[in-house]
N, C-alpha and C positions, 0 to 999 in steps of 0.2 A: 284831601282831594285838591287843595290849593296851597301848596307849600309856600308860595309867595305871601299868603295871608296868615301863615301859621307862625309858630314859635321859632325863633332863630337859633335857640340853643342846640337842637339836634343837628341843624345844618352846619354849625361851626365847631361842634365838639371835637372832631378829629383834628381839625386845623389848630385849635387852641391847645390841644395836647402837644403840639410841636412848637408852640409859641414860647416867648420869654415869660419870666416870672410876673411881670407887670400885667400882661394880658391874662395870664392864668389867675391872678388875684382878682381881676375885674370879673372874670367868669365865675369864680368861686363866690364872690360877693353877690352876684345875680342869683346863683343857686341858693345861697343863704337867705336871701330875701323871699324867695319862693317857699323855702322850707318854713320860714317863720309864718308866712301866710297860712300854709297848710296846718301848722300847729295851732294857730289862733282859731281857724275856722272849724277844725275837726276835733281838737282836744287830744290828738294822738301824740305819741312820744316823738322826740327828736329823731331817733333812729328810724322810726316808721315813716316819718315825713321825708327823710333822706331817701329811703327805699322807694317811696312813691314817686319822687321826682326822677330818680335814676331810671325806674321802670318806665315811666312815661316818655322820657327822652329816648330810651332804647326802642320802645315800641314805635315811635314816630320815625326813627332812623330806619328800622326794618320795613315799616309800611311804605315809606317813600321809595324803597328799593324794589318792591314787588311789582310785577307786571300787571296782574289782574286786579280789578276793582274788588272782586270777591275775596281775594287773599288779603288785600289791604284792609277791607272792612273787618275780616276775621281777626287780623292782628290787632287792630285798634279796639274793636269791641271786646275782645277777650282781655286785653290789658285794662280797659275801663272797668270791666266786671271784677277783675282781680283787685284793682285798687279800691273799689267801693267796699269789697269784703274786708280788705286789709284795714282800711281807715275806719270802718264801722266797728271792727273788732278790737281796736287798740285805742282805749281812752285812758289807760293808766299812765301815770307819770308824765303828764302833759308838759311839765317844765324841764324834762330831761334834756340834756345837751348831748348830742352825738359825739362820741370820742373817735370818730372816723379820721379826722384830720387835726393836725395841731397847727395853730397859728403863731 
């Protein structure tokens, strides 16, 4: 409801996609830090933590683009419910490192 008070990652994701490698590296580092926090707090695997971050960023992007409060709430609430289920169900291999990107 207040994008100016929310996470900047959804707001800048598309622009960063067109940016240079240094900016992309900084964005990736920010995502990595969030992923690490999720792994430590939930015990989920690395790939699950990556999926959670990506899902949340996407949900916020979509919710910010919707006109009605009801639709925004549905987008965000359903994403939160999905993430709670995902993170609760994945406690195996908490030290796994996602092989999504190569550094």
